[in-house]
C-alpha positions in Angstrom: 136.3 83.3 118.9 135.0 86.8 118.4 132.1 87.7 116.2 132.1 90.8 114.1 129.1 93.1 114.8 127.7 92.2 111.4 127.7 88.5 112.0 126.4 88.9 115.6 123.4 90.9 114.4 122.7 88.4 111.7 122.6 85.6 114.3 120.3 87.6 116.6 117.8 88.6 113.9 117.9 85.5 111.7 114.8 84.0 113.4 112.7 87.0 112.3 113.8 86.5 108.7 112.0 83.1 108.7 108.7 84.5 109.9 105.9 85.4 107.6 104.0 88.6 108.2 100.3 88.8 107.7 98.9 90.2 104.5 96.2 92.3 106.3 95.0 93.3 109.7 91.9 91.1 109.1 94.1 88.0 108.5 96.1 88.8 111.7 92.8 89.2 113.6 91.4 85.9 112.5 94.7 84.2 113.4 94.6 85.8 116.8 91.0 84.8 117.5 91.7 81.2 116.4 94.7 81.1 118.8 92.7 82.6 121.7 89.8 80.3 121.1 92.2 77.3 121.1 93.8 78.6 124.3 90.4 79.0 125.9 89.5 75.4 124.9 92.7 74.1 126.6 95.3 74.0 123.9 98.8 75.0 124.9 100.1 77.6 122.6 103.9 77.7 122.0 105.9 79.8 119.6 107.3 78.3 116.4 105.2 75.1 116.4 102.8 76.0 113.6 103.2 75.4 109.8 104.0 79.1 109.4 106.0 81.1 111.9 104.5 84.5 112.6 106.4 87.6 113.8 104.3 87.9 116.9 102.2 86.2 119.5 98.4 86.6 119.7 98.8 88.7 122.8 100.8 91.3 120.8 97.8 92.0 118.5 95.6 92.2 121.6 98.0 94.7 123.1 97.8 96.9 119.9 94.0 96.8 120.2 94.2 97.7 123.9 96.4 100.6 123.1 93.9 101.9 120.5 91.2 101.5 123.1 93.2 103.5 125.7 93.8 106.2 123.1 90.0 106.3 122.3 90.6 105.3 118.7 88.3 102.3 119.2 85.6 101.6 121.7 84.0 98.6 123.4 81.5 98.2 120.5 84.4 97.8 118.1 86.0 95.2 120.3 82.8 93.3 120.7 82.2 93.2 116.9 85.8 92.0 116.4 85.4 89.3 119.0 82.0 88.1 117.7 83.0 87.9 114.1 86.5 86.8 114.8 85.1 83.8 116.7 82.9 83.0 113.7 85.9 83.2 111.4 84.2 85.3 108.8 83.7 89.1 108.4 80.2 90.6 108.5 78.6 90.9 105.1 77.7 94.5 104.1 75.0 93.1 101.7 73.1 91.5 104.6 70.8 94.2 106.2 71.3 92.8 109.7 75.1 92.9 109.3 75.6 96.3 107.8 76.2 98.1 111.1 78.6 95.3 112.2 80.5 95.6 108.9 81.0 99.3 109.4 82.4 98.8 112.9 84.5 95.9 111.7 86.1 98.0 108.9 86.7 100.9 111.3 88.4 98.8 113.9 90.6 96.9 111.4 91.5 100.1 109.6 92.6 101.6 112.9 94.4 98.5 113.9 96.3 98.1 110.6 98.8 100.9 111.1 100.2 99.8 114.5 100.5 96.2 113.2 102.4 97.4 110.1 104.8 99.5 112.3 105.6 96.4 114.4 106.1 94.3 111.2 103.1 92.0 112.0 101.3 93.1 108.8 103.4 93.4 105.6 103.2 95.6 102.6 101.9 99.1 101.8 98.8 100.3 103.7 95.5 99.7 101.9 93.7 102.8 100.9 89.9 102.7 100.9 89.1 104.7 97.7 85.4 105.1 98.8 86.3 107.1 101.9 89.3 108.9 100.5 88.8 112.6 100.1 91.1 115.1 98.5 91.3 118.3 100.4 92.8 121.4 98.8 95.1 123.5 101.0 94.5 127.2 101.2 96.5 129.0 98.5 96.8 125.9 96.3 95.5 125.8 92.8 93.4 122.6 93.1 
């Protein structure tokens, strides 16, 4: 029995169709930290056993963060803030004076992590645009 190229590819990629991408890099990070914490505490992590199947393993998200570190897009301070608040399971609150600096680093790290996760299909949807930090720059010779 021979399979047509179309039916063969449908069989190969059908498991990916049942996965659910994360809504944001923050959601993906909290999931990753929960899995890594469980692994550290002795749980055996195996793919496809959760209530929702994800398009990646926790290590895939860590690899994206590592690549950003090697490209000098994030530094060890960003990684430390992601770890601390990821283990707590809540983001730092910008309204708390002691957490403002952590919140800034948290947002920077997750903003930089979001694009590689979207490219890999780990985070779904259009990129979020932070209106507060967006700036329109006129090109020379334009009438803006």
